[in-house]
All heavy atoms as an XYZ file, in Angstrom:
765
protein
N      13.351    137.448   -118.886
C      14.440    138.383   -118.841
C      13.925    139.838   -118.803
O      14.527    140.651   -118.112
C      15.288    138.187   -120.096
C      16.540    139.028   -120.122
S      17.683    138.375   -118.848
C      19.098    139.293   -119.209
N      12.841    140.093   -119.487
C      12.260    141.463   -119.484
C      11.773    141.837   -118.075
O      11.860    143.006   -117.700
C      11.146    141.562   -120.494
C      10.576    142.932   -120.541
C      10.566    143.442   -121.955
O      10.946    142.757   -122.869
N      10.120    144.641   -122.112
N      11.224    140.860   -117.356
C      10.746    141.132   -115.997
C      11.924    141.538   -115.092
O      11.698    142.351   -114.180
C      10.018    139.923   -115.430
C       8.743    139.624   -116.172
C       8.633    138.439   -116.871
C       7.705    140.496   -116.106
C       7.436    138.176   -117.575
C       6.538    140.235   -116.760
C       6.407    139.070   -117.476
O       5.236    138.790   -118.156
N      13.069    140.988   -115.323
C      14.223    141.376   -114.554
C      14.587    142.828   -114.757
O      14.930    143.546   -113.828
C      15.430    140.475   -114.861
C      16.666    140.624   -114.039
C      16.368    140.251   -112.595
C      17.775    139.762   -114.585
N      14.503    143.342   -116.020
C      14.762    144.744   -116.250
C      13.787    145.645   -115.558
O      14.131    146.668   -114.975
C      14.706    144.998   -117.751
C      15.901    144.491   -118.515
C      15.677    143.737   -119.633
C      17.167    144.766   -118.125
C      16.771    143.249   -120.359
C      18.281    144.309   -118.835
C      18.065    143.563   -119.934
N      12.505    145.233   -115.566
C      11.478    146.023   -114.897
C      11.665    145.974   -113.368
O      11.347    146.936   -112.688
C      10.098    145.583   -115.272
C       9.704    145.940   -116.677
C       9.250    145.050   -117.593
C       9.807    147.273   -117.094
C       8.910    145.377   -118.884
C       9.455    147.633   -118.381
C       9.020    146.698   -119.257
O       8.665    147.049   -120.527
N      12.140    144.840   -112.863
C      12.426    144.773   -111.414
C      13.534    145.759   -111.047
O      13.395    146.449   -110.059
C      12.821    143.329   -111.055
C      13.210    143.144   -109.654
C      12.259    143.157   -108.635
C      14.539    142.949   -109.282
C      12.604    142.964   -107.325
C      14.896    142.782   -107.966
C      13.942    142.787   -106.979
N      14.596    145.767   -111.821
C      15.688    146.736   -111.543
C      15.188    148.183   -111.733
O      15.613    149.095   -110.989
C      16.891    146.479   -112.411
C      17.728    145.333   -111.950
C      17.878    144.159   -112.682
C      18.342    145.372   -110.694
C      18.639    143.136   -112.229
C      19.074    144.286   -110.220
C      19.259    143.192   -111.015
N      14.342    148.401   -112.711
C      13.803    149.767   -112.911
C      12.965    150.196   -111.712
O      13.036    151.336   -111.303
C      12.962    149.782   -114.186
N      12.223    149.280   -111.143
C      11.413    149.595   -109.977
C      12.327    149.890   -108.755
O      12.074    150.835   -108.011
C      10.506    148.405   -109.613
C       9.608    148.590   -108.403
C       8.610    149.730   -108.638
C       8.895    147.302   -108.090
N      13.393    149.140   -108.628
C      14.331    149.441   -107.513
C      15.016    150.793   -107.738
O      15.108    151.608   -106.815
C      15.371    148.316   -107.459
C      14.719    147.039   -106.909
C      16.524    148.716   -106.513
C      15.614    145.818   -106.938
N      15.462    151.054   -108.977
C      16.090    152.349   -109.249
C      15.124    153.513   -109.042
O      15.492    154.563   -108.472
C      16.621    152.395   -110.656
C      17.832    151.525   -110.915
C      18.119    151.126   -112.209
C      18.641    151.117   -109.907
C      19.253    150.323   -112.421
C      19.750    150.342   -110.109
C      20.058    149.935   -111.430
N      13.898    153.332   -109.462
C      12.877    154.399   -109.281
C      12.573    154.633   -107.823
O      12.409    155.788   -107.389
C      11.612    154.038   -110.048
N      12.518    153.601   -107.023
C      12.241    153.766   -105.595
C      13.403    154.480   -104.912
O      13.163    155.432   -104.143
C      12.036    152.379   -104.937
O      10.980    151.706   -105.621
C      11.747    152.511   -103.482
N      14.625    154.092   -105.182
C      15.779    154.764   -104.581
C      15.871    156.207   -105.040
O      16.075    157.126   -104.246
C      17.068    154.025   -104.941
C      17.120    152.638   -104.274
C      18.309    154.832   -104.514
C      18.241    151.754   -104.738
N      15.624    156.445   -106.328
C      15.641    157.804   -106.835
C      14.547    158.671   -106.253
O      14.787    159.857   -105.955
N      13.378    158.109   -106.107
C      12.259    158.889   -105.493
C      12.565    159.210   -104.068
O      12.254    160.326   -103.597
C      10.984    158.097   -105.617
N      13.140    158.302   -103.315
C      13.511    158.598   -101.923
C      14.497    159.729   -101.792
O      14.290    160.686   -101.032
C      14.033    157.306   -101.246
C      12.908    156.303   -100.999
C      14.682    157.629    -99.898
C      13.393    154.940   -100.593
N      15.539    159.698   -102.622
C      16.519    160.771   -102.580
C      15.944    162.109   -103.110
O      16.229    163.191   -102.568
C      17.752    160.431   -103.424
C      18.731    159.593   -102.678
C      18.849    158.236   -102.976
C      19.529    160.127   -101.675
C      19.778    157.479   -102.248
C      20.447    159.348   -100.976
C      20.523    158.008   -101.261
N      15.064    162.036   -104.094
C      14.451    163.284   -104.637
C      13.520    163.922   -103.585
O      13.534    165.147   -103.387
C      13.679    162.995   -105.901
O      14.523    162.537   -106.899
N      12.725    163.100   -102.939
C      11.834    163.599   -101.877
C      12.653    164.202   -100.782
O      12.321    165.225   -100.192
C      10.875    162.511   -101.419
C       9.845    162.206   -102.559
C      10.147    162.929   -100.151
C       9.033    160.980   -102.267
N      13.703    163.541   -100.396
C      14.645    164.067    -99.312
C      15.211    165.400    -99.704
O      15.270    166.317    -98.890
C      15.752    163.060    -99.047
C      16.684    163.491    -97.966
C      16.043    163.522    -96.619
O      15.037    162.775    -96.385
O      16.533    164.242    -95.721
N      15.588    165.591   -100.969
C      16.110    166.905   -101.404
C      15.039    167.961   -101.325
O      15.341    169.113   -100.921
C      16.625    166.799   -102.844
C      17.957    166.048   -102.913
O      18.695    166.010   -101.992
N      18.219    165.461   -104.063
N      13.785    167.658   -101.673
C      12.760    168.644   -101.590
C      12.423    168.964   -100.103
O      12.096    170.096    -99.755
C      11.488    168.161   -102.300
C      11.601    168.345   -103.790
C      11.875    167.391   -104.717
C      11.429    169.571   -104.491
N      11.941    167.925   -105.965
C      11.617    169.292   -105.852
C      11.123    170.844   -104.152
C      11.532    170.249   -106.843
C      11.016    171.853   -105.100
C      11.190    171.499   -106.449
N      12.509    168.003    -99.239
C      12.310    168.239    -97.803
C      13.398    169.104    -97.260
O      13.162    169.948    -96.382
C      12.190    166.891    -97.024
S      10.718    165.947    -97.394
N      14.632    168.905    -97.669
C      15.740    169.691    -97.235
C      15.545    171.150    -97.745
O      15.823    172.126    -97.001
C      17.086    169.109    -97.738
C      17.382    167.839    -96.933
C      18.212    170.119    -97.588
C      18.523    167.058    -97.523
N      15.062    171.332    -98.975
C      14.791    172.681    -99.455
C      13.734    173.310    -98.617
O      13.905    174.506    -98.186
C      14.317    172.591   -100.912
C      13.807    173.888   -101.471
C      14.932    174.898   -101.634
C      13.082    173.624   -102.783
N      12.700    172.602    -98.240
C      11.639    173.138    -97.431
C      12.199    173.568    -96.050
O      11.849    174.607    -95.500
C      10.502    172.160    -97.309
C       9.337    172.656    -96.459
C       8.223    171.598    -96.381
N       7.210    171.993    -95.476
C       7.201    171.758    -94.172
N       8.216    171.083    -93.656
N       6.232    172.143    -93.390
N      13.042    172.690    -95.484
C      13.639    173.006    -94.171
C      14.483    174.255    -94.245
O      14.447    175.098    -93.337
C      14.461    171.764    -93.738
C      15.174    172.017    -92.429
N      16.455    172.490    -92.387
C      14.784    171.804    -91.164
C      16.841    172.590    -91.123
N      15.840    172.197    -90.364
N      15.277    174.377    -95.307
C      16.160    175.557    -95.400
C      15.358    176.842    -95.636
O      15.743    177.866    -95.117
C      17.187    175.348    -96.525
C      18.234    174.304    -96.153
O      18.486    174.065    -95.009
N      18.834    173.686    -97.161
N      14.264    176.763    -96.397
C      13.464    177.937    -96.587
C      12.743    178.317    -95.273
O      12.599    179.497    -94.955
C      12.443    177.691    -97.732
C      13.201    177.654    -99.083
C      11.359    178.755    -97.762
C      12.312    177.269   -100.220
N      12.250    177.303    -94.580
C      11.525    177.539    -93.360
C      12.435    178.187    -92.285
O      12.043    179.083    -91.540
C      10.973    176.245    -92.797
C      10.129    176.331    -91.577
C       9.533    174.972    -91.157
C       8.776    175.080    -89.908
N       8.301    173.764    -89.454
N      13.673    177.746    -92.183
C      14.613    178.267    -91.229
C      15.362    179.500    -91.730
O      16.142    180.118    -90.989
C      15.615    177.225    -90.768
C      14.954    176.144    -89.950
O      13.879    176.370    -89.399
N      15.545    174.962    -89.934
N      15.183    179.817    -92.976
C      15.834    180.987    -93.622
C      17.354    181.040    -93.444
O      17.942    182.075    -93.187
C      15.182    182.272    -93.091
C      13.761    182.373    -93.429
C      13.185    183.692    -93.029
N      11.760    183.648    -93.344
C      10.956    184.607    -92.940
N      11.397    185.605    -92.222
N       9.647    184.504    -93.239
N      17.947    179.896    -93.528
C      19.398    179.790    -93.515
C      20.007    179.919    -92.110
O      21.194    179.984    -91.966
N      19.178    179.959    -91.080
C      19.700    180.023    -89.705
C      20.012    178.623    -89.205
O      19.329    177.672    -89.554
C      18.705    180.694    -88.804
C      18.403    182.119    -89.198
C      17.318    182.718    -88.363
O      16.615    182.068    -87.638
N      17.090    184.018    -88.511
N      20.979    178.526    -88.415
C      21.351    177.235    -87.871
C      22.315    176.528    -88.839
O      22.854    177.058    -89.775
N      22.540    175.271    -88.530
C      23.470    174.488    -89.351
C      22.867    174.166    -90.666
O      21.678    173.761    -90.749
C      23.829    173.203    -88.637
N      23.593    174.314    -91.761
C      23.040    173.945    -93.062
C      22.852    172.421    -93.194
O      23.678    171.654    -92.689
C      24.104    174.431    -94.053
C      25.346    174.510    -93.259
C      24.938    174.815    -91.868
N      21.773    172.047    -93.761
C      21.439    170.615    -93.961
C      22.043    170.144    -95.284
O      21.746    170.798    -96.324
C      19.973    170.392    -93.894
C      19.623    168.914    -94.112
C      19.386    170.878    -92.589
N      22.850    169.150    -95.293
C      23.425    168.717    -96.574
C      22.374    168.052    -97.478
O      21.376    167.492    -96.968
C      24.470    167.666    -96.192
C      24.013    167.173    -94.852
C      23.307    168.347    -94.181
N      22.529    168.145    -98.776
C      21.632    167.518    -99.714
C      22.440    166.532   -100.559
O      23.673    166.513   -100.446
C      20.915    168.553   -100.575
C      21.850    169.405   -101.404
C      22.175    169.033   -102.704
C      22.436    170.552   -100.883
C      23.043    169.785   -103.431
C      23.296    171.308   -101.612
C      23.597    170.921   -102.874
O      24.446    171.692   -103.649
N      21.770    165.813   -101.347
C      22.387    164.736   -102.162
C      22.213    165.046   -103.608
O      21.291    164.587   -104.247
C      21.737    163.417   -101.808
C      21.668    163.134   -100.308
C      20.471    163.308    -99.659
C      22.785    162.772    -99.630
C      20.358    163.062    -98.292
C      22.718    162.539    -98.280
C      21.523    162.712    -97.596
O      21.456    162.489    -96.261
N      23.102    165.827   -104.194
C      22.917    166.198   -105.568
C      23.196    165.047   -106.527
O      24.100    164.230   -106.310
C      23.986    167.322   -105.778
C      25.044    167.043   -104.774
C      24.316    166.442   -103.611
N      22.416    164.969   -107.557
C      22.596    164.033   -108.672
C      22.303    162.592   -108.344
O      22.210    161.756   -109.251
C      24.000    164.153   -109.303
C      24.246    165.516   -109.853
C      25.147    166.354   -109.256
C      23.632    165.937   -111.018
C      25.393    167.597   -109.774
C      23.845    167.157   -111.548
C      24.770    168.019   -110.937
N      22.221    162.160   -107.082
C      21.997    160.768   -106.773
C      20.584    160.338   -107.145
O      20.370    159.379   -107.844
C      22.290    160.497   -105.284
C      23.793    160.771   -105.013
C      21.934    159.052   -104.913
C      24.158    160.591   -103.557
N      19.638    161.065   -106.658
C      18.212    160.764   -106.948
C      17.927    160.860   -108.420
O      17.240    160.025   -109.023
N      18.473    161.878   -109.062
C      18.145    162.074   -110.478
C      18.823    160.993   -111.347
O      18.246    160.549   -112.339
C      18.625    163.449   -110.938
O      20.010    163.606   -110.773
N      19.982    160.527   -110.971
C      20.629    159.458   -111.732
C      19.835    158.140   -111.644
O      19.674    157.471   -112.635
C      22.086    159.250   -111.300
C      23.063    160.283   -111.728
C      24.439    160.021   -111.195
C      23.125    160.374   -113.260
N      19.377    157.818   -110.431
C      18.589    156.593   -110.300
C      17.265    156.713   -111.093
O      16.835    155.755   -111.707
C      18.326    156.302   -108.834
C      19.427    155.589   -108.137
C      20.241    156.219   -107.247
C      19.701    154.245   -108.435
C      21.296    155.574   -106.616
C      20.747    153.558   -107.807
C      21.540    154.238   -106.908
N      16.578    157.897   -110.993
C      15.373    158.053   -111.778
C      15.656    158.016   -113.276
O      14.874    157.475   -114.053
C      14.729    159.371   -111.395
C      14.028    159.447   -110.024
C      13.549    160.860   -109.755
C      12.838    158.486   -110.036
N      16.759    158.584   -113.684
C      17.182    158.522   -115.087
C      17.358    157.106   -115.574
O      16.850    156.745   -116.641
C      18.419    159.374   -115.285
C      18.940    159.447   -116.690
C      18.395    160.290   -117.609
C      19.985    158.580   -117.082
C      18.868    160.338   -118.912
C      20.444    158.608   -118.396
C      19.896    159.498   -119.304
N      18.021    156.292   -114.782
C      18.269    154.927   -115.186
C      16.957    154.148   -115.236
O      16.757    153.356   -116.145
C      19.150    154.233   -114.223
C      20.632    154.723   -114.298
C      21.236    155.248   -115.391
C      21.590    154.678   -113.270
N      22.532    155.523   -115.093
C      22.781    155.204   -113.790
C      21.570    154.272   -111.964
C      23.964    155.344   -113.041
C      22.746    154.407   -111.238
C      23.877    154.920   -111.759
N      16.046    154.433   -114.296
C      14.753    153.712   -114.296
C      13.943    154.086   -115.529
O      13.358    153.192   -116.163
C      13.985    154.077   -113.040
N      13.920    155.362   -115.890
C      13.179    155.781   -117.075
C      13.828    155.247   -118.346
O      13.105    154.947   -119.291
C      13.070    157.288   -117.075
C      12.136    157.923   -116.069
C      12.228    159.432   -116.123
C      10.727    157.431   -116.265
N      15.149    155.172   -118.361
C      15.807    154.602   -119.548
C      15.440    153.130   -119.768
O      15.334    152.654   -120.876
C      17.330    154.697   -119.432
S      17.931    156.342   -119.755
N      15.276    152.408   -118.635
C      14.911    150.992   -118.757
C      13.426    150.825   -119.203
O      13.078    150.025   -120.031
C      15.135    150.264   -117.418
C      16.636    150.197   -117.148
C      14.561    148.880   -117.427
C      16.973    149.698   -115.769
N      12.572    151.659   -118.622
C      11.140    151.493   -118.825
C      10.668    152.036   -120.197
O       9.874    151.369   -120.862
C      10.342    152.173   -117.692
C      10.548    151.438   -116.385
C       8.881    152.239   -118.025
C      10.007    152.184   -115.184
N      11.151    153.192   -120.581
C      10.623    153.847   -121.796
C      11.216    153.207   -123.046
O      12.380    152.835   -123.098
C      10.946    155.321   -121.760
C      10.284    156.117   -120.653
C      10.730    157.555   -120.664
C       8.779    156.072   -120.806
N      10.437    153.168   -124.106
C      10.953    152.706   -125.407
C      11.909    153.763   -125.976
O      11.975    154.906   -125.531
C       9.747    152.533   -126.270
C       8.665    153.268   -125.621
C       9.022    153.393   -124.205
N      12.630    153.378   -127.034
C      13.703    154.226   -127.543
C      13.155    155.547   -128.132
O      13.780    156.600   -127.948
C      14.468    153.487   -128.670
C      15.381    152.398   -128.189
C      15.986    151.680   -129.372
C      16.448    152.922   -127.258
N      12.016    155.541   -128.771
C      11.500    156.781   -129.347
C      10.989    157.737   -128.323
O      10.724    158.913   -128.620
C      10.431    156.489   -130.398
C       9.167    155.944   -129.855
N       9.002    154.634   -129.490
C       8.003    156.564   -129.571
C       7.795    154.434   -129.018
N       7.142    155.577   -129.062
N      10.858    157.365   -127.059
C      10.481    158.246   -125.947
C      11.640    158.476   -124.977
O      11.452    158.942   -123.887
C       9.288    157.707   -125.160
C       7.993    157.561   -125.948
C       6.977    156.889   -125.102
C       7.531    158.919   -126.356
N      12.841    158.182   -125.412
C      14.033    158.259   -124.549
C      14.338    159.664   -124.033
O      14.973    159.796   -122.996
N      13.898    160.697   -124.773
C      14.182    162.024   -124.302
C      13.461    162.382   -123.015
O      13.835    163.338   -122.348
C      13.868    163.054   -125.413
C      12.443    162.968   -125.931
C      11.448    163.706   -125.308
C      12.140    162.201   -127.045
C      10.147    163.666   -125.763
C      10.835    162.182   -127.510
C       9.866    162.882   -126.880
O       8.568    162.835   -127.350
N      12.415    161.657   -122.660
C      11.701    161.875   -121.403
C      12.542    161.472   -120.216
O      12.256    161.860   -119.094
C      10.401    161.125   -121.389
C       9.334    161.786   -122.229
C       8.950    161.425   -123.451
C       8.580    162.929   -121.856
N       7.971    162.257   -123.915
C       7.736    163.239   -122.943
C       8.536    163.809   -120.760
C       6.875    164.277   -122.960
C       7.670    164.854   -120.775
C       6.831    165.115   -121.861
N      13.618    160.723   -120.414
C      14.498    160.341   -119.315
C      15.148    161.538   -118.662
O      15.434    161.526   -117.476
C      15.562    159.381   -119.821
S      14.962    157.821   -120.467
N      15.345    162.555   -119.429
C      16.012    163.766   -118.898
C      15.093    164.562   -117.966
O      15.547    165.503   -117.319
C      16.507    164.641   -120.056
C      17.592    163.976   -120.868
C      17.308    163.365   -122.076
C      18.862    163.859   -120.336
C      18.321    162.741   -122.802
C      19.881    163.211   -121.028
C      19.585    162.683   -122.255
O      20.567    161.993   -122.980
N      13.822    164.213   -117.926
C      12.901    164.854   -117.002
C      13.317    164.647   -115.542
O      13.073    165.437   -114.713
C      11.486    164.327   -117.250
C      10.387    164.941   -116.418
C      10.206    166.431   -116.795
C       9.100    164.188   -116.673
N      14.003    163.515   -115.299
C      14.447    163.222   -113.958
C      15.469    164.246   -113.454
O      15.505    164.557   -112.270
C      15.070    161.826   -113.915
N      16.274    164.809   -114.336
C      17.222    165.828   -113.978
C      16.561    167.111   -113.515
O      17.114    167.885   -112.725
C      18.192    166.119   -115.087
C      18.991    164.917   -115.583
C      19.804    165.348   -116.813
C      19.931    164.435   -114.519
N      15.327    167.379   -113.970
C      14.629    168.557   -113.565
C      13.782    168.289   -112.308
O      13.673    169.176   -111.463
C      13.734    169.078   -114.740
C      12.894    170.251   -114.317
C      14.554    169.387   -115.942
N      13.213    167.130   -112.176
C      12.370    166.814   -111.061
C      13.139    166.722   -109.735
O      12.570    167.040   -108.672
C      11.594    165.502   -111.278
C      10.549    165.528   -112.372
C       9.951    164.126   -112.510
C       9.481    166.511   -112.043
N      14.317    166.284   -109.755
C      15.109    166.199   -108.563
C      15.734    167.524   -108.243
O      16.505    168.055   -109.015
C      16.200    165.127   -108.720
C      17.031    164.914   -107.416
O      16.538    165.310   -106.384
O      18.142    164.418   -107.536
N      15.358    168.087   -107.097
C      15.835    169.417   -106.739
C      17.365    169.402   -106.467
O      18.019    170.415   -106.527
C      15.102    170.010   -105.526
C      15.473    171.432   -105.300
C      14.958    172.390   -106.136
C      16.305    171.815   -104.289
C      15.284    173.714   -105.991
C      16.614    173.146   -104.119
C      16.099    174.082   -104.939
O      16.424    175.385   -104.808
N      17.885    168.253   -106.182
C      19.318    168.155   -105.843
C      20.167    168.251   -107.056
O      21.403    168.291   -106.974
N      19.595    168.252   -108.235
C      20.346    168.261   -109.468
C      20.521    169.699   -110.048
O      21.071    170.523   -109.345
C      19.665    167.352   -110.473
S      20.686    166.906   -111.882
N      20.075    169.947   -111.194
C      20.284    171.227   -111.854
C      19.712    172.427   -111.100
O      20.441    173.428   -110.872
C      19.749    171.170   -113.268
C      20.401    170.135   -114.156
C      19.727    170.117   -115.525
C      21.876    170.363   -114.307
N      18.442    172.371   -110.668
C      17.937    173.581   -109.904
C      18.703    173.865   -108.617
O      18.923    175.035   -108.291
C      16.494    173.218   -109.629
C      16.141    172.198   -110.619
C      17.372    171.438   -110.893
N      19.162    172.825   -107.905
C      19.889    173.035   -106.692
C      21.222    173.687   -106.967
O      21.688    174.570   -106.260
C      20.081    171.737   -105.915
C      20.801    171.930   -104.621
S      19.936    172.925   -103.436
C      19.380    171.680   -102.305
N      21.879    173.270   -108.039
C      23.163    173.863   -108.417
C      22.933    175.333   -108.808
O      23.782    176.197   -108.423
C      23.811    173.096   -109.534
S      24.327    171.424   -109.057
N      21.919    175.635   -109.546
C      21.628    177.028   -109.908
C      21.283    177.833   -108.667
O      21.703    178.987   -108.542
C      20.476    177.061   -110.930
C      20.779    176.567   -112.320
C      19.482    176.556   -113.127
C      21.805    177.440   -112.961
N      20.534    177.295   -107.765
C      20.209    177.958   -106.527
C      21.434    178.281   -105.713
O      21.596    179.347   -105.165
C      19.224    177.127   -105.682
C      18.834    177.751   -104.388
N      19.439    177.398   -103.228
C      17.917    178.667   -104.096
C      18.935    178.080   -102.250
N      18.020    178.842   -102.753
N      22.331    177.353   -105.650
C      23.579    177.557   -104.875
C      24.380    178.656   -105.530
O      24.951    179.511   -104.818
C      24.379    176.227   -104.832
C      25.650    176.419   -104.073
C      25.808    176.361   -102.734
C      26.930    176.745   -104.614
N      27.124    176.583   -102.382
C      27.843    176.830   -103.547
C      27.407    176.952   -105.927
C      29.166    177.105   -103.750
C      28.720    177.257   -106.083
C      29.604    177.330   -104.997
N      24.462    178.653   -106.849
C      25.241    179.691   -107.540
C      24.652    181.066   -107.296
O      25.371    182.029   -107.049
C      25.358    179.404   -109.032
S      26.366    177.987   -109.445
N      23.348    181.176   -107.419
C      22.659    182.465   -107.222
C      22.854    182.925   -105.771
O      23.083    184.128   -105.504
C      21.209    182.374   -107.614
S      20.921    182.160   -109.363
N      22.680    182.028   -104.846
C      22.816    182.358   -103.427
C      24.237    182.766   -103.122
O      24.481    183.730   -102.385
C      22.398    181.167   -102.567
C      22.250    181.530   -101.119
O      22.153    182.692   -100.781
N      22.267    180.524   -100.289
N      25.201    182.098   -103.699
C      26.631    182.424   -103.473
C      26.958    183.782   -104.048
O      27.668    184.568   -103.404
C      27.503    181.333   -104.114
C      28.948    181.526   -103.866
N      29.534    181.388   -102.626
C      29.954    181.868   -104.711
C      30.827    181.639   -102.731
N      31.117    181.934   -103.984
N      26.464    184.090   -105.232
C      26.712    185.367   -105.852
C      26.029    186.505   -105.145
O      26.548    187.620   -105.114
C      26.359    185.345   -107.310
C      27.185    184.428   -108.210
C      26.659    184.401   -109.613
C      28.641    184.917   -108.224
N      24.841    186.272   -104.569
C      24.136    187.348   -103.930
C      24.773    187.703   -102.570
O      24.535    188.829   -102.069
C      22.648    186.961   -103.721
O      22.552    185.898   -102.762
N      25.536    186.865   -101.982
C      26.147    187.149   -100.666
C      27.537    187.729   -100.812
O      28.232    187.933    -99.812
C      26.173    185.889    -99.771
C      24.868    185.457    -99.290
N      24.130    186.198    -98.408
C      24.086    184.394    -99.577
C      22.985    185.614    -98.145
N      22.955    184.474    -98.881
N      27.996    188.000   -101.996
C      29.297    188.605   -102.189
C      29.247    190.101   -102.034
O      28.427    190.820   -102.311
C      29.855    188.239   -103.529
C      30.369    186.846   -103.502
C      31.137    186.561   -104.755
N      32.078    185.491   -104.422
C      33.057    185.183   -105.181
N      33.327    185.782   -106.288
N      33.872    184.205   -104.822
């Protein structure tokens, strides 16, 4: 039964890593083009939620606070929202 949990954690971590890497690539693309052309959509919170679930499954209870690291590592989550707010306010 425990192997099944680790199997799902591996699947969640893979999906989360793919979305997180995609968000960082989109950030690089937007910085490289300096906002010219069509904006590239990103996927907020999807990668970080999958990484969060994977870490919750893998880590023991006394290390559970490390699960929140996924919210910082995925650029589509908190930093992307802060970046959008700052960018929106600077163009007013």
